[in-house]
C-alpha positions as CSV (number, residue, x, y, z in Angstrom):
1,M,0.0,0.0,-0.1
2,K,1.5,3.4,-0.5
3,V,0.0,6.4,1.2
4,Q,1.5,10.0,0.9
5,V,3.0,11.3,3.7
6,D,4.4,14.6,3.1
7,T,6.0,16.4,0.4
8,L,9.8,17.5,-0.3
9,G,11.2,21.2,-1.1
10,V,13.9,19.6,-3.8
11,I,14.6,23.4,-5.2
12,P,18.2,22.9,-6.4
13,S,21.2,25.0,-4.3
14,K,22.8,27.8,-5.7
15,R,26.0,26.7,-4.5
16,I,25.6,23.8,-7.8
17,F,27.3,27.1,-9.8
18,L,30.0,26.8,-7.6
19,S,30.5,23.2,-7.9
20,I,30.8,23.3,-11.2
21,I,32.9,26.2,-12.5
22,A,36.1,24.1,-12.8
23,D,34.3,23.1,-15.8
24,Y,34.6,26.2,-17.9
25,D,38.0,28.2,-18.4
26,L,38.1,31.4,-20.5
27,N,37.7,30.2,-24.0
28,R,34.3,27.9,-22.6
29,S,32.9,30.8,-20.9
30,I,33.1,33.4,-23.9
31,C,31.7,31.3,-25.8
32,E,28.8,30.7,-24.1
33,L,28.2,34.1,-24.3
34,V,28.5,34.3,-28.1
35,D,26.3,31.5,-28.6
36,N,23.5,33.5,-26.5
37,A,24.0,36.6,-28.9
38,F,23.8,34.2,-32.4
39,D,20.7,32.2,-31.1
40,A,18.8,35.3,-30.7
41,W,19.8,36.5,-34.4
42,T,18.8,33.2,-34.9
43,R,15.8,33.3,-33.7
44,L,14.8,36.7,-35.5
45,G,15.5,35.5,-38.9
46,R,19.1,35.8,-39.4
47,T,18.7,39.0,-41.7
48,A,19.7,42.2,-39.7
49,P,23.2,42.6,-38.9
50,I,24.7,41.5,-35.8
51,A,28.0,42.4,-33.7
52,V,29.4,40.9,-31.2
53,D,32.1,43.0,-29.0
54,I,34.2,41.3,-26.6
55,R,36.8,43.2,-24.8
56,L,39.4,41.7,-21.7
57,D,40.6,44.6,-19.7
58,E,43.3,43.3,-17.7
59,A,44.4,46.4,-15.9
60,E,40.4,46.7,-15.0
61,R,40.2,42.8,-14.2
62,M,37.0,43.0,-16.1
63,I,35.5,41.2,-18.9
64,C,32.3,43.0,-21.0
65,V,30.6,41.2,-24.3
66,Q,27.9,43.2,-26.0
67,D,25.8,42.4,-29.0
68,N,23.1,44.0,-30.8
69,A,21.3,40.4,-31.5
70,G,17.9,42.4,-30.2
71,G,18.0,42.6,-26.5
72,L,15.8,40.3,-24.4
73,P,11.9,41.0,-23.3
74,R,11.5,41.8,-19.7
75,D,9.6,38.3,-18.8
76,E,13.1,36.5,-20.4
77,I,15.3,38.3,-18.6
78,A,15.6,35.7,-15.7
79,Y,16.2,33.1,-18.2
80,V,19.9,34.4,-18.2
81,V,19.9,33.5,-14.4
82,G,17.6,30.8,-13.8
83,P,18.9,27.3,-14.2
84,G,17.4,25.3,-17.2
85,L,15.4,28.1,-18.5
86,S,16.1,29.3,-22.1
87,G,14.8,31.5,-24.5
88,S,15.4,28.5,-27.3
89,E,12.8,25.8,-27.9
90,E,14.2,22.4,-28.9
91,A,13.1,22.8,-32.4
92,D,15.0,25.8,-32.9
93,Q,18.2,25.0,-34.8
94,T,19.8,27.5,-32.3
95,I,22.9,26.3,-30.5
96,G,22.1,26.7,-26.8
97,I,19.0,24.5,-25.2
98,F,19.8,23.5,-22.2
99,G,19.6,26.6,-20.2
100,V,22.6,26.2,-18.1
101,G,25.9,27.5,-20.1
102,T,25.4,31.0,-19.8
103,K,25.0,30.7,-16.4
104,R,27.8,28.4,-15.7
105,A,29.8,30.7,-17.8
106,V,29.4,34.1,-16.1
107,V,29.9,33.0,-12.3
108,A,33.4,30.7,-13.5
109,L,34.6,33.9,-14.9
110,A,33.7,36.2,-12.2
111,K,32.2,36.8,-8.7
112,E,30.4,40.3,-9.6
113,V,27.9,40.0,-12.7
114,R,26.2,42.9,-14.2
115,I,23.6,42.1,-17.3
116,A,22.1,45.3,-19.1
117,T,19.4,44.5,-21.7
118,R,17.1,46.7,-23.7
119,Y,14.7,44.8,-25.9
120,G,13.7,46.8,-28.6
121,D,13.4,50.3,-28.2
122,G,11.8,49.7,-24.4
123,P,13.4,50.5,-21.0
124,T,16.9,49.4,-19.9
125,Y,16.9,46.6,-17.4
126,Q,19.8,45.2,-15.7
127,V,20.3,42.4,-13.2
128,E,23.2,41.6,-11.4
129,F,24.4,39.6,-8.2
130,D,27.7,38.3,-6.7
131,D,28.8,35.5,-4.6
132,D,27.0,36.7,-1.7
133,W,23.7,36.1,-3.2
134,L,25.2,32.8,-4.6
135,N,26.2,31.8,-0.8
136,D,22.4,32.4,0.2
137,E,19.3,30.4,-1.1
138,D,16.9,33.2,-1.9
139,W,16.4,33.3,-5.3
140,M,14.5,36.5,-5.7
141,L,16.8,39.0,-7.6
142,P,16.4,42.7,-8.3
143,L,15.8,43.5,-11.6
144,F,16.8,47.0,-12.0
145,E,15.5,50.2,-14.6
146,V,19.2,52.1,-15.6
147,G,20.2,54.2,-18.3
148,A,19.5,53.0,-22.3
149,L,21.4,51.1,-24.2
150,A,21.5,51.3,-27.5
151,P,18.0,49.7,-29.0
152,G,18.3,45.8,-29.2
153,T,21.7,45.5,-27.0
154,T,22.7,43.0,-24.3
155,R,25.8,43.9,-22.0
156,V,27.4,40.9,-19.8
157,E,29.7,43.1,-17.3
158,L,32.1,40.7,-15.2
159,R,34.3,42.0,-12.5
160,N,36.5,40.7,-9.7
161,L,37.5,38.1,-12.1
162,R,38.0,34.4,-11.4
163,V,40.7,33.4,-13.5
164,P,44.2,34.4,-12.7
165,T,44.9,36.3,-15.8
166,I,44.0,37.7,-19.5
167,G,46.6,39.3,-21.0
168,E,48.2,38.9,-24.5
169,E,48.7,35.3,-24.3
170,Q,44.9,34.6,-23.6
171,E,43.8,36.9,-26.0
172,R,45.8,35.3,-27.9
173,M,44.5,32.0,-27.5
174,L,41.0,33.0,-27.2
175,R,41.2,34.8,-30.8
176,N,42.3,31.9,-32.1
177,H,39.4,29.6,-30.8
178,L,36.8,32.3,-31.5
179,S,38.2,32.1,-35.1
180,A,37.5,28.2,-35.8
181,T,34.3,28.1,-33.6
182,Y,32.5,31.3,-35.1
183,A,34.2,30.6,-38.7
184,R,30.5,29.3,-40.2
185,F,28.7,32.7,-39.1
186,L,31.6,34.9,-39.8
187,E,31.3,33.9,-43.9
188,N,27.9,36.1,-43.4
189,D,28.3,39.5,-44.1
190,H,25.8,40.3,-41.6
191,V,27.9,38.9,-38.9
192,T,30.7,40.7,-37.2
193,L,32.5,39.9,-34.2
194,R,35.7,41.7,-32.5
195,L,37.9,40.6,-30.0
196,N,39.5,44.3,-28.0
197,G,38.2,46.2,-31.1
198,T,39.8,43.8,-33.9
199,A,37.7,41.4,-35.8
200,I,37.9,37.8,-35.5
201,V,39.3,36.5,-39.0
202,P,37.5,32.9,-39.8
203,R,39.6,29.9,-39.2
204,Y,39.1,26.8,-41.5
205,F,39.8,23.2,-41.9
206,D,38.8,22.4,-45.1
207,S,42.6,22.3,-46.9
208,W,42.7,19.2,-49.8
209,S,45.0,17.1,-51.5
210,F,43.7,15.6,-54.9
211,P,45.5,12.6,-55.5
212,P,43.5,11.2,-58.2
213,E,42.3,8.0,-57.2
214,Y,41.4,8.9,-53.6
215,L,39.7,12.2,-54.3
216,P,38.0,13.9,-51.0
217,R,34.6,13.4,-51.1
218,H,31.5,15.4,-50.2
219,Y,28.9,12.4,-48.6
220,H,25.8,13.9,-47.6
221,G,22.4,12.6,-46.6
222,S,20.0,12.7,-43.5
223,L,18.8,10.7,-40.4
224,R,15.4,10.9,-39.0
225,A,15.7,11.5,-35.1
226,P,13.7,9.5,-32.6
227,N,10.9,12.6,-32.0
228,G,10.3,12.3,-35.9
229,S,12.4,15.6,-37.1
230,V,15.4,15.3,-39.7
231,V,19.0,15.9,-38.8
232,Q,21.1,16.7,-42.4
233,V,24.3,15.3,-42.5
234,D,27.3,16.8,-45.0
235,V,30.4,15.0,-44.0
236,L,33.9,16.1,-46.4
237,A,36.5,13.6,-45.8
238,G,39.8,13.2,-47.6
239,L,43.6,13.7,-47.3
240,S,44.8,17.1,-46.3
241,N,47.5,19.3,-48.2
242,E,49.7,19.6,-45.7
243,S,50.7,17.0,-42.0
244,S,50.3,18.2,-38.7
245,P,51.1,15.7,-36.2
246,T,53.0,18.2,-34.2
247,T,49.7,20.6,-34.0
248,G,47.4,17.8,-34.1
249,E,45.1,19.4,-36.6
250,Y,43.8,16.0,-38.1
251,G,41.1,13.7,-37.3
252,V,37.1,14.1,-37.0
253,Y,35.8,17.9,-36.7
254,F,32.2,18.2,-35.6
255,Y,30.1,21.1,-36.5
256,C,26.6,21.2,-34.8
257,N,24.1,24.0,-36.5
258,D,27.5,25.6,-38.0
259,R,29.2,25.9,-34.7
260,L,32.5,23.9,-34.2
261,V,31.7,21.8,-31.7
262,A,34.8,19.1,-31.6
263,P,37.8,19.8,-33.2
264,A,40.0,16.9,-34.5
265,M,39.0,14.1,-32.7
266,K,41.0,11.2,-32.8
267,S,39.2,9.0,-29.7
268,F,38.5,5.0,-30.1
269,E,35.1,6.5,-30.8
270,V,35.4,7.6,-34.4
271,G,37.9,4.9,-35.5
272,F,41.5,5.8,-33.6
273,T,42.3,2.8,-32.4
274,K,44.2,-0.5,-33.0
275,G,42.3,-2.5,-35.7
276,Q,40.6,0.1,-37.3
277,A,42.5,3.6,-38.5
278,G,45.0,3.0,-35.9
279,Q,46.6,4.7,-32.8
280,P,46.6,8.6,-33.3
281,H,50.3,8.8,-35.4
282,P,52.0,11.2,-37.3
283,K,51.8,8.9,-40.5
284,I,48.0,9.1,-40.6
285,S,48.1,12.8,-39.9
286,L,46.8,13.2,-43.2
287,T,43.0,12.0,-42.3
288,K,40.5,14.7,-41.6
289,V,37.0,14.1,-41.9
290,I,34.9,17.3,-41.3
291,V,31.0,16.2,-40.1
292,S,28.2,19.1,-40.1
293,L,24.9,18.7,-38.5
294,H,21.9,20.9,-39.2
295,G,18.7,20.4,-37.1
296,E,16.6,20.9,-34.0
297,A,18.9,22.2,-31.1
298,G,17.6,19.4,-29.3
299,Q,18.9,16.6,-31.4
300,M,22.5,17.7,-31.8
301,P,25.2,15.0,-30.2
302,W,26.8,18.0,-28.0
303,N,27.6,18.2,-24.4
304,S,25.9,20.9,-22.3
305,S,28.6,23.2,-22.3
306,K,29.0,22.3,-26.3
307,S,32.8,21.5,-25.7
308,D,32.7,17.9,-27.2
309,I,30.4,15.2,-28.6
310,S,28.6,12.9,-26.7
311,T,29.1,9.8,-28.3
312,K,26.4,8.0,-26.7
313,H,23.8,10.2,-28.2
314,H,21.4,8.5,-30.9
315,I,22.4,10.9,-34.0
316,F,26.1,10.2,-33.3
317,V,25.4,6.2,-32.6
318,A,23.8,6.1,-36.0
319,L,26.6,7.5,-37.7
320,H,29.4,5.9,-35.6
321,D,29.8,2.5,-38.0
322,W,30.1,4.3,-41.5
323,L,31.7,7.2,-40.3
324,V,35.1,4.8,-38.5
325,T,34.5,3.3,-42.2
326,V,35.7,6.5,-43.6
327,V,37.9,7.4,-41.3
328,K,39.8,4.0,-41.9
329,D,39.9,4.0,-45.4
330,Y,41.6,7.4,-45.7
331,A,44.0,6.8,-42.8
332,A,45.4,3.5,-44.7
333,V,46.1,6.0,-47.4
334,S,47.9,8.3,-45.5
335,R,49.9,5.1,-43.5
336,A,50.8,3.3,-47.0
337,W,52.1,6.6,-48.6
338,E,53.9,8.1,-45.3
339,G,57.2,9.1,-47.0
340,L,56.1,9.6,-50.1
341,W,53.3,12.5,-49.3
342,P,55.2,15.2,-51.5
343,D,54.9,13.1,-54.7
344,K,51.5,11.2,-53.7
345,V,49.6,13.7,-52.1
346,F,50.6,17.2,-51.7
347,R,51.5,17.8,-55.9
348,H,48.3,17.2,-56.2
349,D,46.6,20.5,-55.1
350,K,43.7,21.0,-57.6
351,G,40.8,19.0,-58.4
352,E,37.1,18.3,-57.5
353,I,35.6,17.2,-54.4
354,V,33.4,13.6,-55.8
355,D,29.6,14.3,-54.8
356,T,28.6,11.3,-52.5
357,P,25.4,10.8,-51.6
358,I,24.3,8.3,-48.9
359,S,20.7,7.0,-49.0
360,D,21.4,5.6,-45.4
361,F,23.8,6.1,-43.3
362,L,22.7,3.0,-40.3
363,T,23.0,0.5,-43.3
364,A,25.9,2.1,-45.3
365,R,29.2,0.7,-44.7
366,R,31.4,2.1,-47.7
367,S,33.7,4.9,-48.0
368,F,33.7,4.6,-51.7
369,L,37.1,4.8,-52.3
370,P,39.2,2.2,-53.7
371,D,41.8,-0.3,-52.0
372,P,44.4,1.9,-50.4
373,P,48.0,1.6,-52.1
374,K,50.2,-1.2,-50.6
375,S,52.4,0.2,-48.4
376,K,55.8,0.2,-48.7
377,P,58.3,-2.7,-47.7
378,R,59.7,-2.5,-44.2
379,L,63.3,-2.5,-44.1
380,A,63.2,-6.6,-43.2
381,E,61.6,-7.1,-46.4
382,R,63.1,-4.7,-48.6
383,V,66.8,-6.1,-47.2
384,A,65.3,-9.8,-47.6
385,K,64.6,-8.9,-51.4
386,R,67.9,-7.7,-52.0
387,N,69.6,-10.9,-51.0
388,Q,67.1,-13.3,-52.3
389,R,69.4,-15.0,-54.9
390,L,72.5,-14.8,-52.3
391,V,70.4,-16.5,-49.6
392,D,69.2,-19.1,-52.5
393,A,73.0,-20.1,-53.0
394,K,73.9,-19.7,-49.3
395,P,71.0,-20.1,-46.6
396,W,73.2,-19.4,-43.8
397,T,73.5,-15.7,-44.8
398,A,69.9,-14.6,-44.2
399,G,71.1,-14.7,-40.6
400,L,74.0,-12.1,-40.8
401,Y,71.7,-9.3,-42.3
402,E,68.7,-10.4,-40.2
403,G,71.3,-9.7,-37.1
404,V,72.3,-5.9,-38.4
405,I,68.2,-5.2,-39.1
406,A,67.7,-6.4,-35.8
407,A,70.1,-4.5,-33.9
408,Q,69.2,-1.5,-35.7
409,T,65.4,-2.2,-34.6
410,I,66.3,-2.2,-31.1
411,A,68.3,1.0,-31.2
412,K,65.6,2.5,-32.0
413,Q,63.5,1.4,-29.1
414,P,63.0,3.3,-26.3
415,F,65.0,1.0,-23.9
416,V,67.4,3.0,-21.2
417,Q,70.1,0.3,-22.3
418,A,68.9,0.2,-26.5
419,N,72.3,0.9,-27.6
420,W,74.1,-1.7,-25.4
421,L,71.9,-4.5,-26.6
422,A,71.9,-3.6,-30.4
423,F,76.2,-3.4,-29.4
424,N,76.0,-6.9,-28.4
425,L,74.1,-8.3,-31.4
426,L,76.2,-6.9,-33.9
427,E,79.1,-8.7,-32.0
428,L,77.1,-12.0,-32.6
429,T,76.6,-11.0,-36.2
430,L,80.3,-10.6,-36.6
431,V,81.5,-13.7,-34.7
432,T,78.7,-15.9,-36.7
433,A,80.1,-14.2,-39.9
434,L,83.4,-15.0,-39.2
435,K,82.2,-18.6,-38.4
436,D,79.9,-19.2,-41.4
437,Y,83.0,-18.2,-43.6
438,L,85.6,-20.8,-42.2
439,V,82.7,-23.5,-42.1
440,H,81.6,-22.4,-45.8
441,E,84.3,-21.3,-47.5
442,T,87.2,-22.1,-46.2
443,A,89.2,-25.6,-46.0
444,F,89.2,-25.5,-42.6
445,D,88.7,-28.8,-41.0
446,G,89.5,-28.3,-37.5
447,G,86.8,-29.7,-34.9
448,E,84.6,-28.0,-32.7
449,G,87.5,-26.9,-29.8
450,D,89.5,-25.6,-32.2
451,L,86.7,-23.4,-34.3
452,Q,85.8,-21.8,-30.9
453,N,89.9,-21.6,-30.3
454,I,90.5,-19.8,-33.2
455,L,87.2,-17.5,-33.2
456,S,88.1,-16.4,-29.1
457,E,91.5,-14.8,-30.7
458,T,90.5,-12.7,-33.2
459,G,93.7,-10.7,-33.5
460,A,95.7,-14.0,-34.1
461,S,97.2,-15.0,-37.3
462,S,96.0,-18.1,-37.7
463,L,91.9,-16.5,-38.2
464,R,93.8,-14.0,-40.3
465,A,95.3,-16.6,-42.3
466,H,91.9,-17.8,-43.2
467,V,89.7,-15.1,-43.5
468,P,91.1,-12.1,-45.9
469,L,90.0,-9.0,-44.6
470,D,92.4,-5.5,-44.9
471,E,94.6,-5.3,-42.4
472,E,92.5,-2.0,-41.3
473,I,89.6,-4.0,-40.7
474,W,91.5,-6.2,-38.8
475,I,92.4,-3.6,-36.5
476,R,88.9,-1.9,-36.2
477,I,87.5,-5.7,-34.9
478,A,90.3,-6.2,-32.5
479,Q,89.4,-2.5,-31.1
480,F,85.6,-3.8,-31.3
481,R,86.2,-6.9,-29.3
482,K,88.3,-5.3,-26.3
483,R,85.7,-2.6,-26.0
484,R,83.0,-5.5,-25.8
485,A,85.1,-7.0,-23.6
486,D,86.3,-4.3,-21.2
487,L,82.4,-3.2,-20.7
488,F,80.9,-6.8,-20.9
489,Y,83.2,-7.3,-17.6
490,G,83.5,-4.4,-16.1
491,R,82.2,-3.0,-13.0
492,A,80.4,0.2,-14.0
493,T,77.4,-0.2,-16.1
494,P,77.8,0.0,-20.0
495,S,77.2,3.1,-22.1
496,I,77.2,3.1,-26.0
497,G,76.7,6.6,-27.6
498,D,74.9,6.6,-30.9
499,R,78.1,7.6,-32.5
500,E,79.9,4.5,-31.6
501,L,77.2,2.7,-32.1
502,K,77.1,3.6,-35.8
503,Q,80.8,2.9,-36.0
504,V,80.5,-0.6,-35.2
505,D,77.5,-1.0,-37.4
506,S,79.7,0.2,-40.4
507,L,82.4,-2.4,-39.4
508,V,79.8,-4.9,-39.3
509,D,78.4,-4.2,-42.5
510,S,81.7,-4.0,-44.6
511,V,82.8,-7.6,-43.4
512,L,79.6,-9.0,-44.4
513,R,80.1,-7.3,-47.7
514,K,83.7,-8.5,-48.1
515,L,82.9,-11.8,-46.9
516,F,79.4,-12.7,-48.7
517,A,78.7,-9.4,-50.8
518,V,75.6,-9.1,-48.2
519,E,73.7,-6.5,-48.2
520,T,72.6,-4.8,-45.2
521,S,70.8,-1.4,-46.4
522,A,67.7,-0.8,-49.0
């Protein structure tokens, strides 16, 4: 039996604002305020000119964001403070929908907040609050009528900042962030976005190369959301016209309703994992896929701060399998031509983007690219090919060049003693080469004990009499084996520098060429 005994008050505490300010940095917080302006402009049809001005004043420790997007009617002013309140509807093709971004952003930036707005030609209203208001549980907020702003203007002033500094470096990073985030808005002649009086210039990521068989493609189609609305999907994918492994400007980019939400994603959710595109690596840094979604704000797969994609969202899930296929196929081309990019990719600087409609993203599993080119064979494969005739005639020589390749491979590993391990492997390869020459190329008929004795005396005349090497090489062999013995039996931890290892590698290479005509490079 169920009997109601009371009701519980579940009004949220205002401390919720302070508990989440760590999620917001300067860039993300400013963007929340810019988003509000563009949303107001969008709801009014995007026909009138709009200007958004951001001012960072380090001397005054103040930030001001002002726009002329139309202002807020008196009955909507509470939306800028009340959690979950928003002027946008889920069906609007706007940016904001959750009704929490602006509140979190202003509290994250400052301890004193003042928001003034004038709707049309009406009066100018202002609300203001500070940490004292946040620290009590009274949700009522005074509304003031103040000196008039220009018609249709909203101004947000933030003082007593929480952020440590808003100097030149922070301005540079914010400018860079704004230029990428709002590039598509800035394409519109009606839009002006300024930071400290200087206009923001749009920054894009769609610079392509046009290798004939692996042209960039424009995939397009639509997805039907669970509520019946349609989300338009446009995807540009291809090989970039420059490699950017250090800056990381490759991977998957997501735009939602023209706003860049997630740049250069390289997570396993978009295919950057073993068995698909592979782990993020310079070899695949030409891979670029730009996803643009347009539809109801409530159907966009962004998180509440619009700083990333929610990979569990139904729209992302519907795109996932097809998207990973596209990423994987272009990454395979990038990897296969690594080392040949200037000729195979970058020189193709003009061409056409291939139009590729997708009728159903849920069932599509194709990028429509041809099979990727064959990768450049590894060094071991190339060296084996160069020595194939020799190995057919003298099978024991395979182990000799393999010893050199193995030593070179070990030397490249992130081991503390990688050079010492490679040094020992080269010494083993050298002794094996001398033994193989004695056994297979001379009339030496001694027993195993005799073989061991002669090989242990590298500088002895008996070994020199059987193995035809120049005196200069014999001197280098003697020095090398003495150095190895000193390091092997000495008390100190062995240490081999890159230069010394290179000299030993050259010595072993000379011996193998002289005795067997073995090639150790390709």
